[in-house]
C-alpha positions in Angstrom: 28.6 5.3 -7.4 25.1 6.5 -7.0 23.4 6.9 -10.3 20.5 9.3 -11.3 18.3 6.1 -11.4 19.1 5.3 -7.8 18.2 8.9 -6.7 15.0 8.9 -8.9 13.9 5.5 -7.2 14.6 7.0 -3.7 12.6 10.1 -4.7 9.8 7.8 -6.0 9.9 5.7 -2.8 10.0 8.6 -0.3 7.4 10.5 -1.8 5.0 7.5 -2.5 5.9 5.7 0.7 5.5 8.8 3.1 2.2 9.9 1.4 0.9 6.2 1.9 2.2 6.4 5.6 0.3 9.6 6.0 -2.7 8.2 4.6 -2.7 5.3 7.0 -1.9 7.7 9.9 -5.1 9.7 9.1 -7.1 6.3 9.6 -5.2 5.2 12.8 -4.4 8.4 14.6 -6.8 11.1 13.2 -3.9 13.3 12.3 -3.2 15.2 9.0 -6.8 15.8 8.4 -7.9 12.2 9.3 -11.0 11.1 11.1 -9.1 8.6 13.4 -9.9 4.9 14.0 -13.4 5.2 15.5 -14.8 7.2 12.6 -12.9 5.2 10.1 -14.3 1.9 11.8 -17.9 3.1 11.3 -17.0 3.7 7.5 -15.6 0.2 7.3 -18.7 -1.3 9.1 -20.8 0.4 6.6 -18.8 -1.2 3.8 -19.7 -4.7 5.5 -16.3 -5.2 7.3 -17.2 -6.7 10.8 -15.8 -5.7 13.1 -15.4 -2.4 11.3 -12.7 -1.0 13.7 -10.5 -4.1 13.5 -10.5 -4.0 9.7 -10.0 -0.1 9.8 -6.9 -0.8 12.1 -5.7 -3.4 9.7 -6.1 -1.3 6.7 -4.5 1.9 8.4 -1.6 -0.1 9.7 -1.2 -1.7 6.3 -0.9 1.8 4.5 1.2 3.2 7.5 3.7 0.3 7.8 3.6 -0.4 4.0 4.4 3.2 3.2 7.3 3.5 5.8 8.7 0.2 4.4 8.6 1.5 0.9 10.0 4.9 2.0 12.9 3.3 3.7 13.4 0.4 1.3 12.8 -2.1 4.1 11.2 -5.3 3.5 10.2 -3.9 0.2 8.3 -6.9 -1.2 6.3 -7.3 2.0 5.5 -3.5 2.1 4.4 -3.6 -1.6 2.2 -6.6 -0.8 0.2 -4.9 2.0 -0.3 -1.8 -0.1 -1.4 -3.9 -3.1 -3.8 -6.0 -0.8 -5.5 -2.7 0.5 -5.9 -1.3 -2.9 -7.5 -4.6 -4.1 -10.0 -4.2 -1.2 -10.6 -0.7 -2.0 -11.4 -1.4 -5.6 -13.6 -4.4 -4.7 -15.8 -2.5 -1.9 -15.5 1.2 -2.7 -14.3 2.3 -6.0 -14.9 -0.7 -8.4 -18.6 0.2 -8.9 -17.8 3.6 -10.2 -15.6 2.8 -13.2 -12.1 3.9 -14.0 -11.9 7.6 -13.3 -11.2 9.2 -10.0 -13.5 12.1 -10.7 -16.4 9.6 -10.9 -15.2 7.8 -7.8 -13.6 5.0 -9.8 -10.5 2.8 -9.4 -7.9 5.1 -11.0 -6.2 6.1 -7.7 -6.0 2.5 -6.4 -4.8 1.1 -9.6 -2.0 3.6 -9.6 -1.0 2.9 -6.0 -1.0 -0.9 -6.6 0.9 -0.4 -9.8 3.7 1.6 -8.3 4.0 -0.6 -5.3 4.2 -3.7 -7.5 6.7 -1.9 -9.7 8.9 -1.0 -6.8 8.9 -4.5 -5.7 9.9 -5.9 -9.1 12.5 -3.3 -9.7 13.9 -3.5 -6.3 14.2 -0.6 -3.8 17.6 0.6 -5.3 21.0 1.3 -3.8 19.9 3.9 -1.3 17.6 1.3 0.6 17.9 -0.6 3.9 17.1 -3.8 1.8 20.2 -3.5 -0.3 22.2 -6.2 1.5 19.4 -8.8 1.3 18.5 -11.0 -1.5 14.9 -9.6 -1.6 16.2 -6.2 -1.8 17.3 -6.8 -5.4 13.8 -6.9 -6.9 13.1 -9.3 -9.8 10.3 -11.6 -10.9 10.2 -13.4 -7.5 9.9 -10.1 -5.6 7.2 -8.9 -7.9 5.2 -12.3 -7.8 5.6 -12.4 -4.0 4.1 -8.9 -3.6 1.4 -9.4 -6.1 0.5 -13.0 -4.8 0.6 -12.1 -1.0 -1.3 -8.9 -1.7 -4.0 -10.9 -3.6 -4.1 -13.5 -0.9 -4.6 -11.0 1.9 -7.1 -9.1 0.0 -9.1 -12.2 -0.6 -9.0 -13.3 3.0 -10.3 -9.9 4.0 -13.1 -10.0 1.6 -14.0 -13.5 2.5 -14.1 -12.5 6.3 
């Protein structure tokens, strides 16, 4: 039987995941009001990522595919990890110097995204997910630790390069 919690988790995953996929599509394809890969690549270059277009493609693909993964409940810990990694990078390079609140350009938005992604990995995608038959689709400490650890490692590698 599908519970209210299952439906609530599906609503959270769909809303959050599709918005993140849209955010990535803005970077990659220049749709939904986005600038596209060339302009986003220039912004990444200005932030110190070299080559900027490659890092913009990685960031956009991470948001796009991570968002789709969360929306579908597919490879949920991995989807959460890539979103966490992108948000750590955003905090380290863009928003971290501006404090907490989004109104001042701070980390508020990035923290919220990272925490929601981590929470979905730890809780699991729920009954209404493609991951349900798989062990990683049950959530738990391991799935949460995997998402946080891999996201942190990915962010560290991007920041070092």
